[in-house]
C-alpha positions in Angstrom: 180.7 59.7 102.0 178.8 62.9 103.2 182.1 65.1 102.2 181.9 63.2 98.6 178.2 64.0 98.2 178.9 67.7 99.2 181.7 67.9 96.8 179.4 66.3 94.1 176.8 68.9 94.4 179.7 71.3 93.2 181.4 69.2 90.6 181.7 66.1 88.5 183.5 62.8 90.2 186.1 62.9 87.6 186.8 66.6 89.0 187.2 65.4 92.5 191.0 64.7 93.8 191.6 62.7 97.0 193.3 65.5 98.6 190.3 67.7 97.9 187.9 65.0 99.5 190.1 64.5 102.7 190.1 68.3 103.4 186.2 68.3 102.8 185.9 65.3 105.3 188.5 67.1 107.7 190.8 64.1 107.5 194.4 63.3 106.1 194.7 61.9 102.7 196.4 59.1 104.3 193.3 58.2 106.3 191.1 58.1 102.9 193.8 55.8 101.2 193.9 53.6 104.3 189.9 52.8 103.7 190.0 53.2 100.2 192.6 51.8 97.6 191.7 54.7 95.0 188.9 57.0 94.1 187.3 54.1 92.0 186.6 52.3 95.3 183.9 55.1 96.3 181.9 54.1 93.0 180.3 51.0 94.7 179.3 53.0 97.9 177.7 55.7 95.9 175.9 53.1 94.0 174.7 51.7 97.2 173.7 55.2 98.4 171.5 55.5 95.3 170.2 52.2 95.7 168.9 53.0 99.2 167.7 56.3 98.3 165.8 54.7 95.4 164.1 52.0 97.6 163.2 54.7 100.2 161.4 56.7 97.4 159.9 54.0 95.9 158.3 52.8 99.3 157.1 56.5 99.7 155.4 56.4 96.0 153.3 53.2 96.8 149.6 53.9 96.4 147.1 51.7 97.8 145.2 49.5 95.5 141.5 51.0 96.2 142.9 54.3 95.8 144.6 53.4 92.6 141.4 51.9 91.2 139.5 55.6 91.9 142.2 57.7 90.1 142.3 58.8 86.4 145.0 56.9 84.8 146.4 59.8 83.0 146.6 62.0 86.2 148.1 59.2 88.0 150.9 58.8 85.6 151.6 62.4 85.5 151.8 62.3 89.5 154.2 59.3 89.4 156.3 60.9 86.7 156.6 64.0 88.5 157.5 62.4 91.7 160.3 60.1 89.7 161.5 63.3 88.1 161.8 65.3 91.3 163.7 62.5 92.6 166.1 62.2 90.0 166.8 65.8 89.8 167.5 65.9 93.8 169.7 62.9 93.6 171.4 63.9 90.2 174.8 64.7 91.6 174.9 61.0 92.9 173.2 59.2 90.1 175.3 61.1 87.4 178.4 59.9 89.1 177.5 56.5 89.5 175.8 56.2 85.7 178.7 57.8 84.2 181.3 55.8 86.1 179.2 52.7 85.9 179.1 53.0 82.1 183.0 54.0 81.7 184.0 51.1 84.3 181.1 48.5 84.5 183.2 46.1 86.7 182.8 48.9 89.5 179.0 48.2 89.9 178.8 44.8 87.9 175.4 43.3 87.6 173.9 45.2 90.6 171.8 47.8 87.9 169.9 44.6 86.9 168.5 44.3 90.6 167.5 47.6 90.4 165.7 47.0 87.2 164.1 44.0 88.1 162.5 45.9 91.2 161.1 48.5 89.2 159.8 46.0 86.6 157.9 43.8 89.5 156.6 47.5 90.7 155.4 48.7 87.1 153.9 45.0 86.4 151.8 45.1 89.6 150.7 48.8 88.7 149.9 47.5 85.2 147.7 44.5 86.7 145.8 47.1 88.8 144.8 49.2 86.1 144.7 46.6 83.3 141.0 47.4 82.8 141.9 50.9 81.8 144.6 50.2 79.2 144.8 48.4 75.7 148.0 46.4 76.1 147.5 42.5 77.0 151.1 41.7 77.2 151.7 43.4 80.8 155.2 42.3 81.1 156.4 44.1 77.6 154.3 47.0 78.6 156.1 47.2 82.0 159.5 46.6 80.4 158.5 49.7 77.8 157.5 51.9 80.8 160.7 51.2 82.5 162.7 52.1 79.4 160.7 55.2 78.2 160.5 56.8 81.7 164.2 56.3 82.8 165.6 56.9 79.4 163.7 60.5 79.2 163.9 61.3 82.9 167.5 60.3 83.4 168.7 61.9 80.0 167.1 65.0 81.0 168.2 65.5 84.6 171.6 64.2 84.0 172.5 66.1 80.9 170.1 68.7 80.4 171.0 70.8 77.6 174.0 68.6 76.7 172.2 65.7 75.9 168.9 64.9 73.8 167.1 66.9 76.3 168.2 70.0 74.5 165.3 69.8 72.1 162.8 70.0 75.1 162.4 73.4 76.2 160.2 72.2 79.1 161.4 71.3 82.6 160.1 70.2 85.8 156.5 69.1 86.0 155.6 70.2 82.5 158.5 67.9 81.2 157.2 65.0 83.4 153.7 65.6 82.3 154.9 64.9 78.8 156.7 61.7 79.8 153.6 60.9 81.4 151.3 61.5 78.4 153.7 59.6 76.2 153.4 56.5 78.5 149.6 57.1 78.7 149.2 57.2 75.1 151.2 53.9 74.5 149.2 52.1 77.4 145.7 52.8 76.0 146.6 52.7 72.3 144.8 49.7 70.6 146.8 46.9 69.3 147.6 46.6 65.7 146.6 43.2 64.3 149.6 41.8 62.9 
């Protein structure tokens, strides 16, 4: 897996062959095939690696409730989006492989994505409950879902595809880009609900 990760930092998953992987790992090609039926068998392991790193990152991003209550919501969202964006950029080589292979061959990952989204939703919901006095949204579950969708769509798209996707229209990168996404979410959260 370490050899695969080194190669993913240089090229896309589809461009890596088993012989190249074996050479990078310092083993014979047959040794790789004894452990893995084919290259696709590595995708679930990459997903597990992504999941483990995501959980570690989430644990480091936790903010104590009393600290949270004292912080400015907009600045807090910016801090969280910056951290999320940096993490995605640092792990883009793994996420790109997992994301693309999971989209093209969903059977390789199955419903495991849903567990990640469920955990993210729980975290966002807990966050919104703590800041509920500072936001206009009353349906916190819907707001949590919307936050996940907005943040992940924007951050993942920009980090994984850069100028090859919708991120092309955004000249901003890094913290400036993350701040824009945080401001969109902030606006969504504080904008008063319309009567229907």
